[in-house]
N, C-alpha and C positions, 0 to 999 in steps of 0.2 A: 620891526616896530619903528614907526615914525613918531618922534616927538613934538614935531610940527606937523601942518596938514599940508603936504602937495597940493599945487593945483590940479595934478592929474590923478589924484586919489578919490573913489567915490566914499563917502561917508555916509550915503543913503542905503537902506536895505536892498539885499537881492532883489532884480527884477523877477527872477525865478519864484523865490521865496514870496515876495507880494502877492502874485500870481496865484500860488498854491495856498497858503493860508487861510485866506478868507473863506476857502471852501471845507475847511476841517474845524471839529469844535475843539475850542480851544480847553487844554490839558497841562502836562507835565512836559517840557521839551528841554534838550541840552544842546548846545552850540559847541560843537567840538572843532578847536584853534578859531576860538573866536574874534582873534584880534582886537579891534578898538572896541567891539561889540555891538556895531551896527545891525546884525541880525537879529543877535540877542534882545537887544533894546526895544527894535520895532516888535518882536513877538511878544514882550511884558507889555508892553504898549496896548497890546492887542487882546490883552487878557489872559494869556499864557504864565504859567510859573516856570522862571527861567533858569536854567543853570549855565554859565559858560565857563569853560575850560581854556586855558590858552599858558603857553609857555614863558611867554613875555611878562616881566611885573611891570613893564610902561604900559601894555596892552590893558592888562587887569586893571589898573589904576586909573586909565583912561575910561575905562567902562564903567566903573564905580563912580567916577567924578559925575559922568553924563548920566547915570541911573539916580544919583543923588539929586542933581541939578533938575531932574524932571520928576522926581518924585515918585521913582518906580520900583517894587519889590524886584530885585534881582540878585544873585548870586554868581558872584563872581570867584573864581578858585584860579590861582597860580599853579598849575600843572604839569607834568610832561603828558602827552594825551596818552601814551603808551602804557604808562604806569595809573591812570586815574583806573578807579572802581567805577565800572559803569553799572556795576549790578546786573540782576534778571529781571523783566517783566517791569521795568521802572518808569519808561518815558512813552509818552505817546507821538512824539516826535523826536527825531535825531537829525540835526545839520550838521552835515562834513562838506565844507565848503574852501576849494582850495586847498586840501591836505592831503599830504601820502608822503611817502608811501604807505600801503594798504598794512602788510603785511600780516599777522594774525589779527587786527583790528576789527576786520571785515565780521567775522564771527563773534566776537564780543559786542560789537555794536546791534547786531542783529537780535542777540542773547538779551539786551537790553531794551528792547523794545516792547512794549507790551502787546498781548494780541489786537490784531487790529491796527497796530501803531505805525507810524512813516518813517522811512527815510528819505531825506532829500540830497542831493549832491551836485554840486557844479565843479568842474573841473577843468582844465587844460584837456582837451581830446588826447593829445602827446603822451599824459599821465596815467593811462589806461588803454589797453589793446582794446580795438574797436570790437564791440559786443561781449566784453570780459565784465561788465558790471555783474550782471548777474549770477555770475558763478564766484566773484569775490565775495559777495554778499549774499550768500545761499538763503535759500527759504521764503524770499521775497516773491510776491507776484507785482511783476512789472506792472507799473500805471503808466509810465511815461517815460521815455527814451529819447532822445536826439542828440547829434551832432551839428554844431551850427557854426559858421564863420561870422564872429562877434568879438566885440572887444570885452575882456575878462572883466567880471564884473567890479573888481575893485581897482580897476588901471585903466584909463579912458586914451592911454597911448597908443597902445602896442595892440592891434588885431590879431587874433588867431582862431583856431578850431577851437570851440568850448562844448563839452559833455554835459548834459542835463538829464536826471535820472529822478525818479520816483518811485519809490517799491513800497509795498505795503505788507507787514506780516497778518498771515490769514488768521483769522477770529480764532480758529482752532489750528493750532502749531501742526498737529499731526496730519491734517488732511490739507492738500494744496486745493485751491478752487479748482483748477481746471480737471485735475485728474478724477476728484470725486463722483464725476457725472461722466464719464466716459467708460464705457465696455471695451476689451481689446483682447480679441480672440484670435490665433493662430491656425492659417488653413493647411498646413502641411506638416505643422510642428516642428520645424527644422532649427538648428541652430541661428541661422541667419534671421531667422523669423522673430525668435525671441529676443536677441540682440535689439531688432528694430521697435520691437515692442517695450523694450527697458529705456531705448533711446527716447522712443515717444514718450512714455511716462515721466521720465526725468524732464523733457521739456515742458511737461504741462504743469510739472510743480515748480520749474523756473519761472514759467510766464502764466499770466494770467488769460488764458487763450477762450475764456466763458463765451465771450460776445460772438465769437464764431462760430457755437454749437448750434445747428440746425439738426443734428443728428446725433444720437448718443452711443451709436453702436459700430466699431471700428474691425476690421478684420486685415491682418497682415499676410499678403501671399507673396510669395517671392516667386510665383511662374505667371503673375497678373501684371498687367499696366493697369496704374492706378485708376479708378472708375468710381462714381457716386452711388450708383442704383444697382440691385435694391438695397446692397449694404454699402456702407464707404469702405473700400478696399485700397489699402497700400500696398507696396513693393518693399524690396528690399534693397533698393539701388541707392540710397542715400543713408546706408547706415552709418557713414561717415562724416556725414556734412548735415549738422543741425538746420542751417539755413533752408535748404533746399527741402529737407524733409517737413518743416513748419509751412514752407509754401505750398506744397502739396496737399499739406492737410486742409489748409485753408482754400486752397480752391475747389477742392472736393466737396468740404463743407457747404461752399457757396453755391454749388449746382442745386444742394438740396433748399437752400433761399428760393432760388430761380423757381426751382418746379413747384413750390408752393403758390405760384403767382403767374401763372399761366397765360391770364388774358394783359395783363400788364408788360409780361416780356414779350409776346407776340407785337404787342405795339410798338415795344422798344426795338425790336429786331426788324420792323418795317422801317422805322425812322433809322437805322444803321444799312439798310439796303439803299436808302437813297445817298446817304452821306458817305457811302463806302461801296460805290457799284459793282467793284472789280473785286471782290474778295474772291480769295482761293478756295478750293476745296480739297482735301486729300494731302498727300505728301507729308513733308514736315512743316511745308509754311500755314497750313490751314487744318481745319478738324474734317471730320468723317463726310460732310457735304456743306454746303453754302451757308445753311439755316444753323446748322453747329458752329460753324465759325463765326456767325454774327452773334450768337450765343456767347462764345468766349471772348469775344469782346468787352461783354459786361463784365463774364466773372473774372478774366484777367485785370480789367481793369480795380475791381475790388479787392482782388488777391493782392494786389499791389500795395493799396491802402492800408491793407490789415498787415503785411508784413513790415511797413515803413512804421505801423503803431506799435508794432511790437519789438523789432529790432534795431530801429533808426532809419533815417532815412539813406544814409552811406549803403547799409548791408541792405536794405530795399532795391537800390541802384544796381548793386552790383550782383543780386538774385535774378531780376526782371532782365539786365542784359545779358546774362547766362542763356535763360530760358530763351532769350532773341536769336540764339544759335544754336538751339539744342531742339525745341519743338515746339509747333504751334509758333513758328518763326514770325510771318506775316502778322499774326495776333499781338504780338508781344512788342512788335516794331510800333505798331499802331497805339499801343498804349503808352509807350515811351513818347513819340511823336506827336499824337493827338488825343490825349488822354482830357485834353480839354471839351472835346467835341462829345466825346464818350460819355462826360460825367455830366454833360449837359442833357443828353436822352436820359439818364437814370434819372435826373432831378425832375423831368418834363412828366416822366411816366412814374412817378412815385416809386421809386426802385432803389432807393436810398435806405438800408436797412435801419430802424430805428434805434437799434440797441448797437450798431456801428459805430463805436465811439469816435472814428477819424473823420466820419462824413456825415453824422446823424446832425440835426436840428441845434440840439444843444452844442455839438462841435462848433458851430459857425458862431456862436457868440464867444466861445473861448477862443477861435483862431482871430476873430476881429479884435479881442482885447489884445490877444497875443501881439497881432499886427501893429495895434497902436503901438504898443509899450517897445516893441522890437520892429522896427519897419526894416533894419538891414538883416536879420536874421535868415538864414539858409533853412527853410523848413521844406522838408521833402515829404509833402501830403499831396502833392499833385502831380499828375505823371508828364512832364515836360521834361524834353530832353533837352541836355546840354547844350548843344549846339543851336538847336532852335531858340531856346531860351537868351540867348547871348544877343539875338536879334531884337529881344524884346526889350522888357523895362530895364533891370538893373540886374547882373551877375549875381550879386548878394543875395535877392530875394524870391522866392519862387512861390506863386500863386495857389489857390485851393480853388479851382473851379468850379467844383462841383458846389459848392456855396454860394446862395443866392447873395447877391451885393457885395461878396467879398473882394472880388476882380475890381471894381468899380473904387472900393475903399483902398486898395492898394495902389490905384493909379493917382489916386488923391495923395497918398501917402508918398510918392516917389515925385510930387510935383506938376501933377496934371497931365504927365507922359501918356499918349493916345496910343493903343494898336493902330 
């Protein structure tokens, strides 16, 4: 804790918090490891009832002095975060900013949340193993998860990878949002199928997959290759790989989305024939015929968006790169290399799912605001491959071409550079 204010230290509240907090109803909040209280005081100013905890006497006094100067009601407590009594069902919002290691604190913080409460985390990406936050904070539905190349929010000197996470405790803690609406049956009733069912149920408890539910019936069949109709069927191949199983689940669900919009889908396929006249059919490169290959360009693009939203941009990139060497190899490669073209067709034919959080109209506003606040963030919501993008604007920022006007916005953000 600093007794003076070095020039490189941010005393303003977290940009991530400023982005999220206005979307929440003010209530009871706690800032764990509050430091000088920059985030806790911002919440107090916004109408929250706030407790700030920090082990530093200097930090606590600094926060109290600022609260007094600004006539804010605010409880500042000097305590070791591992010894503090967080209670149970006490807070509507828990902040855990640049604090670690977690140890058993994760379970205690989740318990401290009221049903429907939120946990907001920002930390160095190296402080948590990639994709580990849902495991460390079990029982939360993942609303936001990303790893970005950025300046840590309190230090303007040293850039690095930063992880940002927003989870919500289910309103009924005994039932996860995702699992409550999905029926999973076993075809052969084998041990492998049972393990895959348990794996999928665990993932649906960990992540809020409800935006990708277009059918509520799932069958696990170890003898089948995954397919969508008449009943969504998964196999047991990915019993030890959560990311690939989730990706496959999203993929087959999206087939149901497109099957419910035959006219628009046929129009999009016609557009894709013009944009990609040499699409393959059969083998590992394409689908069973050329029309199916074009359909899979649409499905696989939205699959990539969904995986990015749930698991973060780094994991999504790894998953799609793997698929590009495994099956539908040409299709997934186009998603990586020419996602902006596929996205434009989806938008033109009004095939962006309204409840799809990473692509829907509400997301356009959110991403525009984020772009303005964080113009150098690495946001993996587009399907632009590393080599291609390095020839475009700046390596630190990836655009979301599926959203109207956002590409132009980002060109302005980087000083008017044009494609």
